[in-house]
C-alpha positions as CSV (number, residue, x, y, z in Angstrom):
1,M,96.2,40.6,60.7
2,D,99.3,42.7,59.7
3,S,98.3,44.8,56.7
4,S,100.7,47.7,57.4
5,V,102.6,47.3,54.1
6,A,100.6,48.3,51.0
7,L,100.3,45.8,48.2
8,D,102.3,46.8,45.1
9,M,99.4,46.6,42.7
10,E,101.5,47.8,39.7
11,L,103.7,44.7,40.0
12,L,100.6,42.5,40.2
13,K,99.2,44.2,37.1
14,Q,102.4,43.6,35.2
15,L,102.6,40.0,36.2
16,S,99.0,39.4,35.2
17,E,99.3,41.0,31.7
18,V,102.7,39.6,30.7
19,G,102.7,36.4,28.6
20,G,104.4,33.2,29.6
21,V,103.1,29.7,28.6
22,P,104.8,26.6,29.9
23,G,108.3,26.4,28.6
24,R,108.4,30.1,27.7
25,E,108.3,31.9,31.0
26,E,111.2,34.2,30.3
27,R,109.2,37.5,30.4
28,V,107.7,36.6,33.7
29,R,111.1,35.6,35.1
30,A,112.6,38.9,34.0
31,L,109.8,40.9,35.8
32,L,110.4,38.9,39.0
33,R,114.2,39.2,38.7
34,G,113.9,43.0,38.5
35,A,111.5,43.1,41.5
36,L,113.8,40.9,43.7
37,E,117.4,42.1,42.9
38,G,118.9,43.6,46.0
39,H,116.3,42.0,48.3
40,V,117.6,38.4,48.6
41,D,120.9,36.7,49.3
42,S,121.0,34.9,46.0
43,L,119.0,34.9,42.8
44,E,119.6,32.2,40.2
45,E,118.0,30.6,37.2
46,D,118.4,26.8,36.9
47,A,118.7,24.7,33.7
48,L,114.9,24.2,33.4
49,G,114.2,27.9,33.9
50,N,113.1,28.1,37.5
51,L,114.0,31.3,39.3
52,V,115.3,30.5,42.7
53,A,115.7,33.2,45.4
54,V,117.2,32.5,48.8
55,K,117.2,34.3,52.1
56,T,119.4,32.7,54.7
57,S,118.6,32.5,58.4
58,K,121.3,33.3,60.9
59,K,119.7,31.0,63.5
60,K,121.3,27.7,64.4
61,K,119.6,24.6,63.2
62,A,117.3,26.6,61.0
63,K,115.2,24.4,58.7
64,R,115.2,24.8,54.9
65,V,111.7,25.8,53.7
66,M,111.0,25.7,50.0
67,L,108.1,27.9,48.8
68,S,106.9,27.4,45.2
69,A,104.7,29.5,43.0
70,H,104.5,28.8,39.3
71,M,105.2,31.4,36.6
72,D,103.5,29.7,33.6
73,E,99.9,30.3,32.4
74,I,97.8,28.0,30.2
75,G,98.2,29.0,26.5
76,F,99.1,27.6,23.1
77,Y,101.8,26.9,20.6
78,V,101.4,27.4,16.9
79,R,101.2,24.0,15.2
80,F,100.1,24.8,11.6
81,V,99.7,27.7,9.2
82,D,97.1,27.1,6.5
83,D,97.1,28.3,2.9
84,A,95.1,31.4,3.9
85,G,97.4,32.4,6.7
86,F,95.2,31.3,9.6
87,L,97.1,29.7,12.5
88,R,96.0,26.4,14.2
89,V,97.2,26.0,17.8
90,H,98.0,23.2,20.3
91,N,97.1,23.9,23.9
92,V,99.5,23.7,26.8
93,G,97.3,23.4,29.9
94,G,93.6,22.7,30.3
95,F,91.0,24.9,28.6
96,D,87.2,24.9,28.6
97,T,86.6,25.9,25.0
98,R,83.4,27.6,25.9
99,N,85.6,30.4,27.3
100,L,87.7,30.8,24.1
101,F,85.2,32.4,21.7
102,A,86.1,35.8,20.2
103,R,89.3,36.3,22.2
104,A,92.2,38.6,21.4
105,V,95.6,36.8,21.5
106,T,99.2,37.6,21.3
107,V,101.5,35.5,19.1
108,H,105.0,35.8,20.5
109,A,107.0,35.7,17.3
110,K,110.7,35.9,17.1
111,E,110.8,39.3,15.6
112,G,108.1,40.8,17.7
113,D,104.6,40.3,19.1
114,L,101.6,40.0,16.7
115,I,98.1,40.6,17.8
116,G,95.2,38.5,16.5
117,V,91.8,37.1,17.3
118,L,90.9,33.5,18.2
119,N,87.6,32.1,17.0
120,P,86.2,28.6,16.1
121,A,85.8,27.7,12.4
122,V,82.0,28.0,12.5
123,K,79.3,30.0,10.7
124,P,78.4,33.5,11.9
125,V,75.3,33.5,14.2
126,H,73.3,35.1,11.4
127,L,73.8,32.0,9.2
128,S,73.9,29.1,11.7
129,T,71.0,26.9,12.7
130,P,69.8,26.5,16.3
131,E,71.4,23.0,16.4
132,E,74.8,24.4,15.1
133,R,74.8,27.2,17.8
134,K,74.4,24.6,20.6
135,K,77.5,22.7,19.6
136,V,80.7,23.5,21.6
137,P,83.7,23.4,19.2
138,E,86.7,21.3,19.9
139,L,90.0,23.1,20.4
140,A,91.3,21.8,17.0
141,E,88.5,23.8,15.3
142,F,89.8,27.1,16.6
143,A,92.0,29.4,14.4
144,V,94.0,32.6,15.0
145,D,93.4,35.4,12.5
146,L,96.3,37.9,12.3
147,G,94.7,40.0,9.5
148,L,97.8,39.4,7.4
149,S,98.4,37.7,4.1
150,A,99.5,34.1,4.1
151,E,102.9,35.2,2.8
152,E,103.4,37.7,5.6
153,V,102.2,35.2,8.2
154,R,104.7,32.6,7.0
155,A,107.5,35.2,7.0
156,R,106.8,36.2,10.6
157,V,105.4,33.2,12.4
158,R,107.2,29.9,13.1
159,L,105.7,26.6,14.2
160,G,106.2,26.5,18.0
161,D,105.7,30.2,18.6
162,P,103.8,30.6,21.8
163,V,100.3,32.2,21.9
164,T,98.7,33.8,24.9
165,L,95.3,35.3,25.6
166,R,95.1,39.1,26.0
167,Q,93.2,40.8,28.8
168,P,93.7,44.0,30.8
169,F,94.2,43.7,34.6
170,V,91.5,45.6,36.5
171,D,91.5,46.7,40.1
172,L,87.9,46.8,41.3
173,G,88.7,47.9,44.9
174,A,88.1,44.9,47.1
175,V,88.9,42.4,44.3
176,V,91.1,42.3,41.2
177,T,90.5,40.5,37.9
178,G,92.6,39.6,34.9
179,K,94.3,36.7,33.2
180,A,96.9,34.4,34.6
181,L,96.2,35.1,38.2
182,D,96.7,31.4,38.4
183,D,99.4,31.6,39.5
184,R,100.8,35.1,39.1
185,V,99.0,36.3,42.2
186,N,101.2,33.9,44.2
187,C,104.3,34.9,42.3
188,F,103.3,38.4,43.5
189,I,102.8,37.2,47.1
190,L,106.1,35.4,47.1
191,A,107.9,38.5,45.7
192,Q,106.2,40.7,48.3
193,L,107.2,38.3,51.0
194,L,110.9,38.3,50.0
195,R,111.0,42.0,49.9
196,Q,109.4,42.4,53.4
197,L,111.0,39.4,55.2
198,D,113.5,40.5,57.8
199,K,115.8,38.1,59.7
200,P,113.9,34.9,58.8
201,S,113.9,32.1,61.3
202,H,114.2,29.5,58.5
203,H,116.3,29.3,55.4
204,V,113.8,30.5,52.8
205,C,114.2,29.0,49.3
206,A,111.7,30.6,47.1
207,V,111.1,29.0,43.7
208,F,109.2,30.7,40.9
209,S,108.6,27.5,39.0
210,V,108.1,26.6,35.4
211,Q,105.8,24.2,33.6
212,E,103.4,23.6,36.5
213,E,100.4,23.5,34.2
214,V,101.8,20.6,32.2
215,G,102.9,18.3,35.1
216,L,104.6,20.1,38.0
217,R,107.9,19.9,36.2
218,G,109.8,22.8,37.5
219,A,108.9,22.1,41.2
220,T,110.1,18.5,40.7
221,T,113.7,19.4,39.7
222,S,113.8,22.3,42.3
223,A,112.8,20.0,45.1
224,Y,115.5,17.5,44.3
225,A,118.1,20.3,44.0
226,L,117.2,22.2,47.2
227,E,116.5,19.2,49.5
228,P,114.0,21.1,51.7
229,D,112.9,20.1,55.1
230,I,109.5,21.7,54.5
231,G,107.6,22.5,51.3
232,I,104.9,25.1,50.9
233,A,103.2,25.4,47.5
234,L,101.4,28.7,46.8
235,D,98.6,28.5,44.2
236,T,95.0,29.5,43.5
237,T,92.0,27.3,44.1
238,L,88.3,27.3,43.2
239,A,85.9,29.7,44.7
240,V,82.7,28.2,43.4
241,D,80.5,30.7,45.2
242,T,78.9,32.1,42.1
243,P,75.3,31.8,40.7
244,G,74.4,28.3,39.6
245,A,76.8,26.5,42.0
246,P,75.4,24.5,44.9
247,P,76.7,25.3,48.4
248,E,78.3,21.9,48.8
249,G,80.4,22.4,45.7
250,R,81.9,25.7,46.9
251,V,85.4,24.5,47.8
252,T,86.3,28.0,49.1
253,Q,84.7,31.4,49.3
254,L,86.1,34.6,47.9
255,G,87.2,36.9,50.7
256,G,87.0,34.2,53.3
257,G,90.8,34.2,53.9
258,V,93.7,32.2,52.8
259,A,92.9,28.5,52.1
260,L,94.8,25.8,53.9
261,K,94.6,22.8,51.6
262,V,93.6,19.5,53.1
263,M,94.0,17.6,49.9
264,D,93.7,17.6,46.1
265,S,94.3,15.0,43.4
266,A,98.1,15.5,43.6
267,S,98.8,15.7,47.3
268,I,97.4,15.3,50.8
269,S,98.9,17.9,53.1
270,T,101.1,16.8,56.0
271,R,98.7,16.9,59.0
272,W,101.0,18.4,61.6
273,L,102.0,21.2,59.2
274,L,98.4,21.9,58.3
275,D,97.5,22.1,62.0
276,A,100.5,24.3,62.8
277,F,99.4,26.8,60.1
278,A,95.8,26.8,61.3
279,A,96.9,27.4,64.9
280,L,99.2,30.2,63.9
281,A,96.4,31.8,61.8
282,E,94.1,31.7,64.8
283,E,96.8,33.1,67.1
284,R,97.6,36.0,64.8
285,G,94.0,36.7,63.8
286,V,94.6,35.9,60.1
287,P,91.4,34.8,58.3
288,Y,91.7,31.3,56.9
289,Q,89.5,28.5,55.5
290,L,90.1,24.8,54.9
291,E,90.0,23.4,51.4
292,V,89.3,20.0,49.9
293,L,89.7,20.3,46.1
294,P,88.2,17.3,44.2
295,L,90.3,17.7,41.0
296,G,93.6,19.5,40.3
297,G,97.0,19.8,41.9
298,T,99.8,22.1,42.8
299,D,103.6,22.1,43.1
300,A,103.1,20.4,46.5
301,G,102.5,17.1,44.7
302,A,106.0,17.3,43.3
303,I,107.8,18.6,46.4
304,Q,106.1,16.0,48.7
305,R,107.3,13.1,46.7
306,S,110.9,14.2,46.2
307,R,113.8,12.2,47.6
308,K,112.6,10.4,50.8
309,G,109.6,12.6,51.1
310,V,109.0,16.2,52.4
311,A,106.5,17.5,54.8
312,T,104.3,19.7,52.6
313,L,101.3,22.1,52.6
314,T,99.6,24.2,50.0
315,L,98.4,27.8,50.8
316,S,95.7,28.7,48.2
317,I,94.2,32.0,47.1
318,P,90.4,31.5,46.3
319,S,89.7,32.5,42.7
320,R,86.5,32.8,40.7
321,Y,86.5,31.8,37.0
322,V,89.7,29.8,37.1
323,H,91.4,29.2,33.8
324,T,89.6,32.1,32.1
325,V,90.8,35.6,31.3
326,T,88.6,37.0,34.0
327,E,90.0,35.2,37.1
328,M,89.1,37.2,40.2
329,V,90.8,37.2,43.6
330,A,90.1,39.3,46.8
331,K,92.8,41.5,48.2
332,R,91.8,40.4,51.7
333,D,92.8,36.8,50.8
334,V,96.1,38.0,49.3
335,E,96.9,40.0,52.5
336,A,96.0,37.0,54.7
337,S,98.3,34.7,52.8
338,L,101.2,37.2,53.0
339,A,100.5,37.8,56.7
340,L,100.5,34.1,57.6
341,L,103.6,33.3,55.6
342,K,105.5,36.2,57.3
343,A,104.3,35.0,60.7
344,Y,105.6,31.5,60.0
345,L,108.9,32.4,58.5
346,Q,109.8,35.3,60.7
347,G,109.3,33.2,63.8
């Protein structure tokens, strides 16, 4: 496996820590634009907010390959400010509320970010009964406390302001952990790929898509606009290899290599394309694993069903603790995905 080019961990850290809920991905887009300017033949933002980077092949009859990694992270929008200045929020993307207790958040207000804490409206542990402590609150019961007066909150926060969870990115050596690695780790891989790709054998149309977490929306419009011959979605998947999980529910294993998706609930990968990537991985010595994901989907579901249909595959990065602020991925898997994509697109 080619690991001659070091991973730009500072870029991955920035991508993990920046906020960008569905529909408000502008800060992520700005980071990626800065990382890609001068490295691609064209770099444009479409009407929906997708960032589309193109590297053109000089080979005759080169195919158009669309790669898609989504910029958005699950988060919230402010939906109500109560008389005491506490914010109630509406989720954009799927949360397990057990992971939301006592979280620091950022409210991305028009005049500047505000830091607060997210907690459910429940009694402190000192005052609650055993039965009350067992109850898992609904999302509607959570509130954001900015530590400000109601008047100041109303002056600075508008309904519809986005809210994201706060968490530092940490490099632990073999693995990294942080928030929003679904799917910023693949935005990172795609940016690294574009900066390293020399004389591609295919026309590479790289899409940093918006609003994936709420229905694959950005990839849908991009696939229609770009009319690719081949679609490759880049996303994370479940590495259920932690304590308490049975072996048969593992899906993938952290550090086991890039995952080639057989199917999920949004797409079934095109068989000849899946076989071609598996054969290429074996030929180049790139570690890989096959993946069947029982629930969930990627941008592949949108690309595959565009126009008259597109041959499509998903390359996944195994991740522990998906949709929490401590998502964890292995550098070995990131390197494997990058090496396999370069081998395929370099020809």
